[in-house]
Backbone as CSV, one residue per row, in Angstrom:
resi,resn,N_x,N_y,N_z,CA_x,CA_y,CA_z,C_x,C_y,C_z
1,MET,-7.210,27.572,23.133,-8.645,27.403,23.325,-9.380,27.440,21.983
2,ARG,-8.936,28.321,21.122,-9.573,28.423,19.814,-9.433,27.128,19.022
3,SER,-8.301,26.466,19.187,-8.081,25.194,18.491,-9.052,24.122,18.975
4,VAL,-9.309,24.106,20.277,-10.230,23.122,20.842,-11.638,23.356,20.305
5,ILE,-12.065,24.596,20.299,-13.394,24.922,19.781,-13.488,24.563,18.303
6,ALA,-12.451,24.897,17.547,-12.447,24.576,16.115,-12.502,23.063,15.902
7,ALA,-11.766,22.313,16.732,-11.769,20.854,16.603,-13.156,20.294,16.878
8,ILE,-13.836,20.814,17.885,-15.183,20.348,18.210,-16.143,20.680,17.076
9,VAL,-16.033,21.897,16.551,-16.913,22.318,15.461,-16.716,21.441,14.236
10,LEU,-15.476,21.034,13.952,-15.204,20.181,12.797,-15.568,18.726,13.055
11,LEU,-15.378,18.262,14.290,-15.593,16.857,14.607,-17.069,16.486,14.665
12,VAL,-17.886,17.288,15.306,-19.299,16.950,15.470,-20.000,16.770,14.130
13,PRO,-19.857,17.694,13.164,-20.488,17.435,11.859,-19.915,16.208,11.163
14,ALA,-18.635,15.954,11.336,-18.029,14.783,10.688,-18.654,13.499,11.207
15,LEU,-18.905,13.415,12.520,-19.524,12.216,13.069,-20.959,12.072,12.597
16,ALA,-21.663,13.185,12.486,-23.046,13.132,12.008,-23.089,12.672,10.556
17,ILE,-22.184,13.185,9.744,-22.133,12.818,8.331,-21.758,11.347,8.186
18,ALA,-20.878,10.866,9.038,-20.373,9.505,8.937,-21.445,8.462,9.189
19,GLN,-22.588,8.865,9.698,-23.600,7.899,10.044,-24.723,7.826,9.022
20,GLU,-24.463,8.250,7.811,-25.478,8.159,6.769,-25.101,7.061,5.777
21,VAL,-26.092,6.313,5.354,-25.876,5.223,4.410,-25.257,5.763,3.126
22,GLY,-24.238,5.067,2.635,-23.561,5.454,1.410,-22.332,6.303,1.619
23,ASP,-22.142,6.835,2.822,-20.962,7.653,3.092,-19.703,6.796,3.092
24,GLU,-18.638,7.347,2.578,-17.325,6.722,2.664,-16.588,7.424,3.786
25,VAL,-16.134,6.658,4.775,-15.498,7.225,5.961,-14.160,6.546,6.212
26,VAL,-13.325,7.206,7.011,-12.005,6.691,7.360,-12.011,6.295,8.832
27,LEU,-11.443,5.126,9.123,-11.386,4.643,10.495,-10.237,5.292,11.253
28,GLY,-10.484,5.648,12.495,-9.477,6.292,13.335,-8.739,5.325,14.229
29,GLU,-9.072,4.049,14.140,-8.428,3.030,14.962,-8.618,1.663,14.318
30,ASP,-7.756,0.708,14.705,-7.971,-0.676,14.283,-9.237,-1.178,14.981
31,VAL,-10.077,-1.883,14.255,-11.323,-2.355,14.857,-11.671,-3.751,14.337
32,ARG,-12.002,-4.626,15.270,-12.469,-5.981,14.939,-13.989,-5.887,14.825
33,SER,-14.511,-6.132,13.656,-15.953,-5.997,13.433,-16.694,-7.228,13.944
34,LEU,-18.003,-7.082,13.999,-18.886,-8.197,14.330,-19.663,-8.579,13.082
35,ARG,-19.998,-9.850,12.966,-20.771,-10.302,11.795,-22.234,-9.892,11.896
36,PHE,-22.738,-9.778,13.126,-24.131,-9.410,13.369,-24.168,-8.300,14.411
37,PRO,-25.110,-7.364,14.333,-25.105,-6.223,15.257,-25.432,-6.594,16.700
38,ASP,-26.104,-7.723,16.925,-26.546,-8.086,18.267,-25.953,-9.409,18.755
39,ALA,-24.817,-9.813,18.194,-24.172,-11.065,18.599,-22.665,-10.857,18.669
40,ASP,-21.994,-11.727,19.398,-20.542,-11.625,19.555,-19.773,-12.515,18.593
41,VAL,-20.257,-12.645,17.370,-19.556,-13.418,16.341,-18.659,-12.441,15.588
42,THR,-17.343,-12.620,15.721,-16.427,-11.658,15.132,-16.375,-11.767,13.611
43,GLY,-16.124,-10.626,13.011,-15.981,-10.533,11.564,-14.573,-10.083,11.230
44,PRO,-14.389,-9.481,10.080,-13.055,-9.056,9.667,-12.534,-7.888,10.504
45,THR,-11.220,-7.739,10.516,-10.584,-6.598,11.168,-10.347,-5.520,10.122
46,PHE,-10.714,-4.312,10.475,-10.442,-3.152,9.626,-9.336,-2.358,10.311
47,ASP,-8.405,-1.832,9.537,-7.248,-1.142,10.081,-7.454,0.369,10.148
48,GLU,-6.749,0.997,11.092,-6.763,2.451,11.193,-6.364,3.039,9.839
49,GLY,-7.110,4.030,9.385,-6.831,4.659,8.100,-7.579,4.033,6.936
50,ASP,-8.197,2.857,7.149,-8.989,2.228,6.089,-10.178,3.111,5.730
51,SER,-10.479,3.179,4.466,-11.668,3.866,3.986,-12.737,2.809,3.759
52,VAL,-13.877,2.967,4.452,-14.968,2.000,4.351,-16.249,2.728,3.966
53,THR,-17.202,1.989,3.412,-18.498,2.550,3.022,-19.554,2.118,4.029
54,VAL,-20.361,3.079,4.498,-21.445,2.795,5.437,-22.630,2.230,4.652
55,LEU,-23.073,1.022,5.037,-24.181,0.360,4.358,-25.492,0.437,5.128
56,PHE,-25.391,0.484,6.463,-26.587,0.472,7.300,-26.235,1.075,8.642
57,VAL,-27.194,1.756,9.262,-26.989,2.374,10.568,-28.091,1.922,11.506
58,THR,-27.703,1.469,12.701,-28.667,1.162,13.739,-28.088,1.619,15.071
59,GLY,-28.660,2.679,15.626,-28.129,3.257,16.864,-26.712,3.763,16.638
60,ASP,-25.783,3.304,17.478,-24.381,3.707,17.324,-23.557,2.652,16.591
61,ARG,-24.219,1.697,15.950,-23.539,0.646,15.185,-23.685,0.909,13.696
62,LEU,-22.602,0.686,12.963,-22.592,0.887,11.514,-22.223,-0.413,10.823
63,ARG,-22.943,-0.762,9.785,-22.575,-1.895,8.923,-21.700,-1.290,7.835
64,VAL,-20.454,-1.739,7.737,-19.515,-1.157,6.779,-18.996,-2.213,5.811
65,TRP,-18.447,-1.727,4.719,-17.953,-2.590,3.658,-16.646,-2.027,3.110
66,LYS,-15.686,-2.927,2.885,-14.436,-2.598,2.198,-14.007,-3.840,1.424
67,GLY,-13.944,-3.716,0.111,-13.552,-4.859,-0.718,-14.515,-6.018,-0.558
68,ASN,-14.012,-7.157,-0.084,-14.852,-8.333,0.156,-15.283,-8.462,1.615
69,ASP,-14.938,-7.475,2.444,-15.209,-7.551,3.879,-16.400,-6.694,4.278
70,PHE,-17.279,-7.279,5.091,-18.443,-6.604,5.649,-18.427,-6.824,7.154
71,GLY,-18.837,-5.835,7.931,-18.922,-6.035,9.369,-19.612,-4.878,10.060
72,TRP,-20.005,-5.115,11.302,-20.619,-4.092,12.151,-19.557,-3.515,13.060
73,ILE,-19.479,-2.184,13.127,-18.516,-1.518,13.994,-19.238,-0.426,14.789
74,ASN,-18.585,0.048,15.838,-19.119,1.150,16.615,-18.807,2.451,15.881
75,ALA,-19.758,3.371,15.868,-19.576,4.644,15.169,-18.399,5.443,15.713
76,SER,-18.000,5.199,16.957,-16.878,5.933,17.544,-15.548,5.600,16.871
77,ALA,-15.486,4.535,16.071,-14.255,4.162,15.365,-14.003,5.045,14.145
78,ILE,-14.984,5.860,13.770,-14.858,6.720,12.595,-14.016,7.936,12.929
79,ALA,-13.005,8.209,12.102,-12.157,9.387,12.313,-12.712,10.589,11.561
80,ALA,-13.093,10.385,10.302,-13.548,11.498,9.467,-14.159,10.955,8.182
81,PRO,-14.974,11.771,7.528,-15.415,11.380,6.188,-14.199,11.250,5.275
82,ALA,-14.223,10.346,4.326,-13.096,10.155,3.400,-12.798,11.473,2.696
83,GLY,-11.528,11.793,2.583,-11.092,13.022,1.951,-10.866,14.151,2.931
84,GLN,-11.344,14.003,4.189,-11.160,15.034,5.196,-10.226,14.584,6.301
85,GLU,-9.677,13.386,6.201,-8.848,12.863,7.280,-7.537,13.603,7.460
86,ASP,-7.079,14.326,6.445,-5.821,15.058,6.542,-6.017,16.540,6.827
87,ALA,-7.231,16.937,7.165,-7.510,18.340,7.437,-6.744,18.792,8.683
88,THR,-6.153,19.964,8.609,-5.430,20.511,9.757,-6.048,21.818,10.150
89,LEU,-5.853,22.196,11.408,-6.388,23.451,11.923,-5.308,24.517,11.898
90,ASP,-5.662,25.718,11.521,-4.753,26.852,11.536,-4.921,27.557,12.861
91,ASP,-3.877,27.566,13.691,-3.958,28.136,15.039,-3.315,29.523,15.096
92,GLU,-3.670,30.364,14.168,-3.098,31.710,14.155,-3.989,32.646,14.891
């Protein structure tokens, strides 16, 4: 039970942080981006584990950038802020 509470405590701030412009975040799943936030025109695919930079936030959609690729993704695809993706919980 303590692990679940600790995971929630760590996850909620990570999602909040991930939604600020300029943040570098890591994707928790493969995601096919959209070229526009309100249209079904597909953009580049970003892979699980990719580190992307948040450029713009609108609702639960994030405009992200990696290298030459830009696209809109759902905020739920974010695993953690960059550098925190390997964090483990101590269940002692």
